ROGUDREN-626840 format. One record per residue (C-alpha): residue number from 1; residue in three letters; x, y, z. Coordinates in nm, 4 decimals, always signed. Example, Ala and Ser with C-alpha at 12.3 -4.5 7.8 and 13.67 -1.06 7.14 Angstrom:
# residues 2
    k    r        px        py        pz
    1  ALA   +1.2300   -0.4500   +0.7800
    2  SER   +1.3670   -0.1060   +0.7140
***
This chain:
# residues 222
    k    r        px        py        pz
    1  MET  -19.3274   -5.0589  +10.2433
    2  CYS  -19.1553   -5.2882   +9.9981
    3  THR  -18.7846   -5.3473  +10.0369
    4  ARG  -18.5475   -5.3998   +9.7491
    5  SER  -18.3335   -5.7038   +9.8123
    6  LYS  -17.9592   -5.6553   +9.8550
    7  PRO  -17.7779   -5.9160   +9.6414
    8  THR  -17.4867   -6.1272   +9.7538
    9  LEU  -17.1641   -6.0211   +9.5809
   10  LEU  -16.8995   -6.2702   +9.4748
   11  ASN  -16.6291   -6.0082   +9.5180
   12  PRO  -16.7122   -5.7067   +9.7400
   13  GLY  -16.4743   -5.4670   +9.5648
   14  GLY  -16.1511   -5.6288   +9.6830
   15  PHE  -15.8241   -5.6770   +9.4998
   16  GLY  -15.9157   -5.4182   +9.2384
   17  LEU  -16.1792   -5.6473   +9.0883
   18  PRO  -16.5291   -5.5189   +8.9968
   19  ASN  -16.8390   -5.6137   +9.1938
   20  PHE  -17.0811   -5.8517   +9.0291
   21  THR  -17.3916   -6.0358   +9.1435
   22  ILE  -17.3860   -6.4073   +9.2077
   23  MET  -17.7421   -6.4465   +9.3438
   24  PRO  -18.0220   -6.2424   +9.4981
   25  ALA  -18.0821   -6.2454   +9.8732
   26  LYS  -18.2505   -6.5579  +10.0031
   27  GLY  -18.6307   -6.5441   +9.9845
   28  SER  -18.6487   -6.2523   +9.7402
   29  ARG  -18.8371   -6.2753   +9.4100
   30  LYS  -18.7937   -6.0944   +9.0777
   31  CYS  -19.0679   -5.8501   +8.9827
   32  THR  -19.1948   -5.9307   +8.6309
   33  HIS  -19.2494   -5.5596   +8.5619
   34  CYS  -18.9263   -5.3877   +8.6713
   35  ASP  -18.6910   -5.6937   +8.6870
   36  GLU  -18.5687   -5.5964   +9.0349
   37  PHE  -18.5536   -5.8442   +9.3245
   38  TYR  -18.7690   -5.7760   +9.6331
   39  ASP  -18.8163   -5.9364   +9.9737
   40  GLU  -19.1791   -5.8186   +9.9812
   41  TYR  -19.4059   -5.8634   +9.6810
   42  THR  -19.7507   -5.9679   +9.5680
   43  PHE  -19.8971   -6.1457   +9.2644
   44  THR  -20.0893   -6.0517   +8.9510
   45  PHE  -20.4187   -6.2109   +8.8449
   46  ASP  -20.2207   -6.4740   +8.6492
   47  GLY  -19.9867   -6.5492   +8.9412
   48  GLU  -19.6827   -6.3491   +8.8295
   49  VAL  -19.4666   -6.1740   +9.0895
   50  ILE  -19.5079   -5.7955   +9.1072
   51  CYS  -19.3487   -5.5593   +9.3583
   52  TYR  -19.5685   -5.3170   +9.5518
   53  ALA  -19.4269   -5.0115   +9.3742
   54  CYS  -19.5146   -5.1528   +9.0311
   55  GLU  -19.8539   -5.2645   +9.1612
   56  GLU  -19.9346   -4.9131   +9.2841
   57  SER  -19.8218   -4.7623   +8.9532
   58  ALA  -20.0232   -5.0094   +8.7436
   59  MET  -20.3366   -4.9531   +8.9525
   60  GLN  -20.3451   -4.5888   +8.8410
   61  TYR  -20.4008   -4.6929   +8.4785
   62  MET  -20.6752   -4.9545   +8.5144
   63  SER  -20.9625   -4.9482   +8.2691
   64  HIS  -21.3214   -4.8919   +8.3805
   65  CYS  -21.6432   -5.0723   +8.2939
   66  ILE  -21.9921   -4.9365   +8.3568
   67  HIS  -22.2294   -5.2283   +8.3128
   68  ILE  -22.5978   -5.1408   +8.2838
   69  PRO  -22.7864   -5.4713   +8.3204
   70  ALA  -23.1268   -5.4859   +8.1514
   71  PHE  -23.3923   -5.3386   +8.3826
   72  ASN  -23.1437   -5.3024   +8.6684
   73  VAL  -22.9062   -5.0551   +8.8324
   74  PRO  -22.5550   -4.9877   +8.6924
   75  GLU  -22.2460   -5.1660   +8.8222
   76  ILE  -21.9011   -5.0047   +8.8112
   77  HIS  -21.5859   -5.2161   +8.7890
   78  VAL  -21.2180   -5.1627   +8.7156
   79  PHE  -20.9965   -5.4113   +8.5339
   80  SER  -20.6550   -5.4735   +8.3799
   81  ASN  -20.4367   -5.7552   +8.2531
   82  ASP  -20.2511   -5.7516   +8.5853
   83  PHE  -20.5373   -5.7405   +8.8353
   84  GLY  -20.8452   -5.8883   +8.6698
   85  LEU  -21.1991   -5.7499   +8.7051
   86  ARG  -21.2633   -5.5894   +9.0436
   87  ASP  -21.5341   -5.4022   +9.2262
   88  LYS  -21.4332   -5.0355   +9.2210
   89  GLU  -21.5319   -4.9714   +9.5829
   90  CYS  -21.4130   -5.2791   +9.7739
   91  TRP  -21.1464   -5.4066   +9.5279
   92  GLU  -21.2836   -5.7630   +9.5439
   93  LEU  -21.2440   -5.9810   +9.2353
   94  VAL  -21.5711   -6.0290   +9.0457
   95  TYR  -21.6887   -6.3907   +9.0582
   96  ASP  -21.8843   -6.5413   +8.7683
   97  ASN  -22.1474   -6.7942   +8.8782
   98  GLU  -22.1774   -6.9425   +8.5296
   99  SER  -21.8094   -7.0355   +8.4909
  100  GLY  -21.7327   -7.0720   +8.8618
  101  LYS  -21.4262   -6.8492   +8.8227
  102  ASN  -21.3096   -6.4979   +8.8965
  103  LEU  -21.3312   -6.2836   +8.5844
  104  LYS  -21.0251   -6.1225   +8.4280
  105  TYR  -21.2294   -5.8895   +8.2066
  106  PRO  -21.5913   -5.7764   +8.1704
  107  LYS  -21.7862   -6.0501   +7.9904
  108  PRO  -21.7765   -5.9008   +7.6389
  109  ILE  -21.3975   -5.8545   +7.6418
  110  LYS  -21.1582   -6.1190   +7.5146
  111  LEU  -20.8361   -5.9156   +7.5367
  112  GLU  -20.7106   -5.5737   +7.6430
  113  LYS  -20.4085   -5.4272   +7.4634
  114  TRP  -20.2086   -5.1083   +7.4173
  115  VAL  -20.1955   -4.9762   +7.0603
  116  HIS  -19.8903   -4.7652   +6.9691
  117  THR  -19.9571   -4.4792   +6.7263
  118  ASP  -19.5887   -4.3861   +6.7326
  119  ALA  -19.2887   -4.4317   +6.9621
  120  TRP  -19.4417   -4.2182   +7.2398
  121  ARG  -19.8167   -4.2150   +7.1916
  122  GLY  -20.0941   -4.4714   +7.2005
  123  TYR  -20.4252   -4.5786   +7.3490
  124  THR  -20.6010   -4.8695   +7.5177
  125  ASP  -20.8029   -5.0977   +7.2905
  126  TRP  -21.0052   -5.4173   +7.3333
  127  GLU  -21.1010   -5.7301   +7.1424
  128  TYR  -21.4472   -5.8777   +7.1987
  129  HIS  -21.6013   -6.2227   +7.2076
  130  ASP  -21.8388   -6.3346   +6.9346
  131  GLY  -22.1970   -6.2301   +6.9915
  132  TYR  -22.1147   -5.8737   +7.0984
  133  MET  -22.1031   -5.5596   +6.8898
  134  VAL  -21.9434   -5.2164   +6.9217
  135  ILE  -22.2119   -4.9491   +6.8906
  136  GLY  -21.9622   -4.6663   +6.9281
  137  ASN  -21.5839   -4.6440   +6.9378
  138  GLY  -21.3622   -4.3412   +6.9961
  139  TRP  -21.2711   -4.1018   +7.2744
  140  ILE  -21.4227   -3.8732   +7.5350
  141  THR  -21.2948   -3.5688   +7.7207
  142  GLY  -21.4029   -3.3480   +8.0075
  143  TRP  -21.2531   -3.0502   +7.8235
  144  ALA  -21.4922   -3.0094   +7.5297
  145  ASP  -21.4368   -2.6855   +7.3348
  146  LYS  -21.6166   -2.5253   +7.0401
  147  TYR  -21.4477   -2.7706   +6.8041
  148  HIS  -21.5588   -3.0759   +7.0019
  149  MET  -21.9078   -2.9911   +7.1309
  150  ARG  -22.0201   -3.3417   +7.0342
  151  LYS  -21.8128   -3.4627   +7.3308
  152  ALA  -22.0169   -3.2455   +7.5674
  153  ASP  -22.3333   -3.3866   +7.4066
  154  LEU  -22.2018   -3.7394   +7.4647
  155  ASN  -22.1211   -3.6651   +7.8300
  156  ASP  -22.4751   -3.5325   +7.8796
  157  LEU  -22.6255   -3.8398   +7.7130
  158  MET  -22.4224   -4.0788   +7.9293
  159  GLU  -22.5221   -3.8941   +8.2471
  160  GLN  -22.8897   -3.9092   +8.1492
  161  LEU  -22.8635   -4.2788   +8.0596
  162  LEU  -22.6990   -4.3640   +8.3935
  163  GLU  -22.9510   -4.1592   +8.5923
  164  ARG  -23.2381   -4.3325   +8.4160
  165  ALA  -23.0830   -4.6743   +8.4792
  166  LYS  -23.0450   -4.5895   +8.8497
  167  ASN  -23.3869   -4.4362   +8.9074
  168  VAL  -23.6263   -4.5780   +8.6473
  169  GLN  -23.4487   -4.9014   +8.5576
  170  ASP  -23.6131   -4.9278   +8.2166
  171  VAL  -23.3071   -4.9837   +7.9939
  172  PRO  -23.4195   -5.2961   +7.8012
  173  VAL  -23.0767   -5.4406   +7.7110
  174  ASP  -22.7399   -5.4985   +7.8752
  175  ILE  -22.4939   -5.2186   +7.7967
  176  TRP  -22.1222   -5.2103   +7.8703
  177  VAL  -21.9398   -4.8775   +7.8554
  178  ILE  -21.5654   -4.9475   +7.8512
  179  THR  -21.3060   -4.6738   +7.9089
  180  GLY  -20.9252   -4.6808   +7.9155
  181  VAL  -20.6279   -4.4480   +7.9211
  182  THR  -20.4583   -4.2855   +7.6241
  183  SER  -20.1263   -4.1023   +7.6008
  184  ASN  -20.3255   -3.7768   +7.5854
  185  VAL  -20.4105   -3.6885   +7.9465
  186  PHE  -20.7191   -3.4972   +7.8277
  187  SER  -20.8648   -3.7909   +7.6314
  188  THR  -21.0042   -4.1285   +7.7366
  189  ALA  -21.0677   -4.4198   +7.5003
  190  MET  -21.4278   -4.5464   +7.5045
  191  ASP  -21.6266   -4.8351   +7.3542
  192  PHE  -22.0057   -4.8726   +7.3813
  193  ILE  -22.0956   -5.2448   +7.3717
  194  ILE  -22.4159   -5.4501   +7.3488
  195  ARG  -22.5094   -5.8016   +7.2430
  196  GLU  -22.5678   -5.8309   +6.8687
  197  LYS  -22.9185   -5.9663   +6.9215
  198  ASP  -23.0162   -5.6509   +7.1166
  199  GLU  -22.9458   -5.3918   +6.8474
  200  ASP  -23.3099   -5.3341   +6.7468
  201  LYS  -23.4241   -5.3067   +7.1100
  202  LEU  -23.1546   -5.0502   +7.1870
  203  ARG  -23.2311   -4.8508   +6.8721
  204  LYS  -23.6011   -4.8215   +6.9643
  205  TYR  -23.5195   -4.7287   +7.3246
  206  LEU  -23.2652   -4.4588   +7.2336
  207  ASN  -23.5053   -4.3066   +6.9829
  208  ALA  -23.8044   -4.3109   +7.2184
  209  ILE  -23.6303   -4.1793   +7.5313
  210  PHE  -23.3390   -3.9665   +7.4054
  211  GLU  -23.4283   -3.9012   +7.0390
  212  THR  -23.0905   -4.0357   +6.9341
  213  SER  -22.9488   -4.3480   +6.7671
  214  PRO  -22.6492   -4.5846   +6.7787
  215  GLU  -22.5091   -4.3977   +6.4781
  216  ASP  -22.5320   -4.0680   +6.6702
  217  ILE  -22.3377   -4.2213   +6.9593
  218  ASN  -22.0658   -4.3405   +6.7230
  219  ASP  -22.0461   -3.9947   +6.5648
  220  MET  -22.0113   -3.8312   +6.9080
  221  LEU  -21.7310   -4.0720   +6.9968
  222  GLY  -21.5485   -4.0141   +6.6670
***
């Protein structure tokens, strides 16, 4: 249980003078999210101080990455600017053998950001490194209605793709399915990512196994 630090007051309400803070309690640190001082705190991926209350709140809004490695079983991770890329089950940071470092984002992602559509609404978006391409970009929902049946079709396709990757392991290219929060609680932002050099392989696979195409996926996400 984190404890908010009680500051030392220069004048504790005496002589009709107002209270004001001279310094925080010894050993406390200022949370970079809420600007309050705490005796107990932790650190973000980049080493900034964050209190446990802000950490718990931020953890609820982490983005997800389903990585389907070529001819292998899917991996599920969560990530954010604050906490880096972590295993969803054990919360361990994901280590990259090539760079010798813990990863902040899934490999295709260069930056995660929040895009404001107005003063109250917005959505999570991502920028990608060179060499990767966005096959589909848009949103998904678990509440598809008659006006959005393409979303139900997309959900079915993703379930079939994941099941095939788990059981048959014949997906010929690496796929990253990235999802993040939006201000609409019924909608989730989604990007479908591959390497640019793998576009033809993916196109042939989707057509042969699911009778669909990258363009169909983009339409379903739109």
